[in-house]
C-alpha positions in Angstrom: 13.1 0.8 2.1 12.3 4.5 2.1 13.3 6.8 4.9 12.0 10.2 5.6 13.0 12.8 8.1 10.2 14.5 10.0 10.4 18.3 10.3 11.2 19.8 13.6 7.7 21.4 13.6 6.1 18.0 13.3 8.3 16.6 16.1 7.3 19.4 18.4 3.6 18.5 17.9 4.3 14.9 18.8 7.1 15.3 21.4 9.2 12.5 22.7 12.4 12.7 24.7 13.3 9.1 24.3 12.5 8.1 20.7 14.7 9.3 17.8 13.7 6.8 15.2 10.2 5.4 14.4 10.1 2.3 12.2 6.7 2.1 10.5 5.5 -1.1 9.0 2.1 -0.9 7.2 0.4 -4.2 7.5 -2.5 -6.1 6.0 -2.6 -9.8 6.6 1.2 -10.3 7.0 1.1 -12.9 9.8 3.6 -15.1 7.9 6.3 -12.6 7.6 5.6 -9.9 10.2 7.5 -11.6 13.0 10.6 -11.8 10.8 10.4 -8.1 10.0 9.8 -7.1 13.6 12.7 -9.3 14.9 15.1 -7.9 12.3 14.1 -4.3 13.3 14.5 -5.2 17.0 18.0 -6.7 16.3 19.0 -3.5 14.4 17.8 -1.3 17.2 19.8 -3.3 19.7 22.9 -3.7 17.5 23.1 -0.1 16.5 22.0 1.3 19.9 19.1 3.3 18.4 16.5 5.0 20.6 13.7 3.7 18.5 10.2 2.3 18.4 8.5 -0.1 16.0 4.9 0.7 14.8 2.7 -1.8 13.0 0.1 0.3 11.2 -2.6 -2.3 10.7 -5.1 -1.9 7.9 -7.7 -4.4 9.0 -5.8 -7.7 9.2 -7.8 -10.8 9.9 -5.0 -13.4 9.8 -3.5 -13.0 13.3 -1.0 -10.2 12.4 -2.2 -8.2 15.4 -1.5 -11.0 17.8 2.0 -11.4 16.3 2.8 -7.7 16.7 1.5 -7.5 20.2 3.3 -10.7 21.3 6.6 -9.1 20.1 5.9 -6.0 22.1 5.6 -3.4 19.4 3.0 -0.6 19.1 0.0 -1.4 17.0 -1.9 1.5 15.4 -5.3 0.7 13.9 -5.8 2.4 10.6 -9.5 2.0 9.6 -9.2 3.8 6.3 -8.3 1.2 3.7 -5.3 1.4 1.5 -1.5 1.2 1.6 -1.1 5.0 1.6 -3.6 5.3 4.5 -1.6 2.8 6.5 1.6 4.6 5.9 0.1 8.0 6.9 -1.5 6.5 10.0 1.8 5.0 11.1 3.7 8.2 10.4 1.1 10.3 12.3 1.5 8.0 15.3 5.3 8.1 15.2 7.1 9.7 18.1 10.6 9.8 16.5 11.9 12.7 14.5 13.3 10.2 11.9 10.8 7.8 10.3 11.8 4.6 8.5 9.1 3.0 6.4 9.3 -0.6 5.2 6.7 -3.3 4.2 5.9 -6.1 6.6 6.3 -8.8 3.9 10.1 -9.2 4.4 11.0 -7.6 1.1 13.1 -5.0 3.0 16.1 -5.7 5.2 15.4 -4.0 8.5 18.9 -5.1 9.6 20.3 -2.5 7.2 18.9 0.7 8.7 22.0 2.1 10.3 23.5 3.7 7.2 20.1 5.3 6.4 19.8 6.7 9.9 23.4 8.0 9.6 22.6 10.0 6.5 19.5 11.5 8.1 21.6 12.6 11.0 23.9 14.3 8.6 21.0 16.4 7.5 19.6 14.7 4.4 15.9 15.3 4.1 15.2 11.9 2.4 17.2 8.7 2.1 16.0 5.7 0.1 17.2 2.1 0.2 17.1 -0.5 -2.6 15.2 -3.7 -1.9 16.5 -5.2 -5.2 20.2 -5.4 -4.2 21.6 -8.3 -6.2 18.8 -8.1 -8.8 15.3 -9.4 -9.2 14.8 -13.1 -9.6 13.3 -14.1 -12.9 9.5 -14.3 -12.7 9.3 -12.5 -9.4 7.8 -9.4 -10.8 5.7 -8.6 -13.9 7.6 -6.6 -16.5 5.5 -3.5 -16.0 6.4 -3.3 -12.3 10.0 -4.2 -12.9 10.6 -1.4 -15.5 7.9 1.2 -14.8 6.1 0.9 -11.5 8.6 0.0 -8.8 
């Protein structure tokens, strides 16, 4: 899970007095796992007392992902330009929080573990990154090039 702090200038252009943290989940046909991710993020927000919002940046899902997100009461942002990067950018642009947490909607990140990341950002760090491979990578779960080069 990568976490980036928005600049004060950006926050002034997208003001919010109530939201400190925006959790952005880029999404393309993640109906099977999206609810798990949203619920984990909602639990973390509640447990950690965060002033936060959850944004699903949808990149054209056709599998019911939008219905899942809306049913769970999160903001859905339609990102018509295709691609993972476009979905991330669209979600970040829609974010109202000064702090932005980005994590995939496929349950490969633990949204329950955002408090330590937010704490470091509050200390003044510009960027904090988590590790979704805590405990290692299961044999066969990732091709060798991604395991050693691309991830």
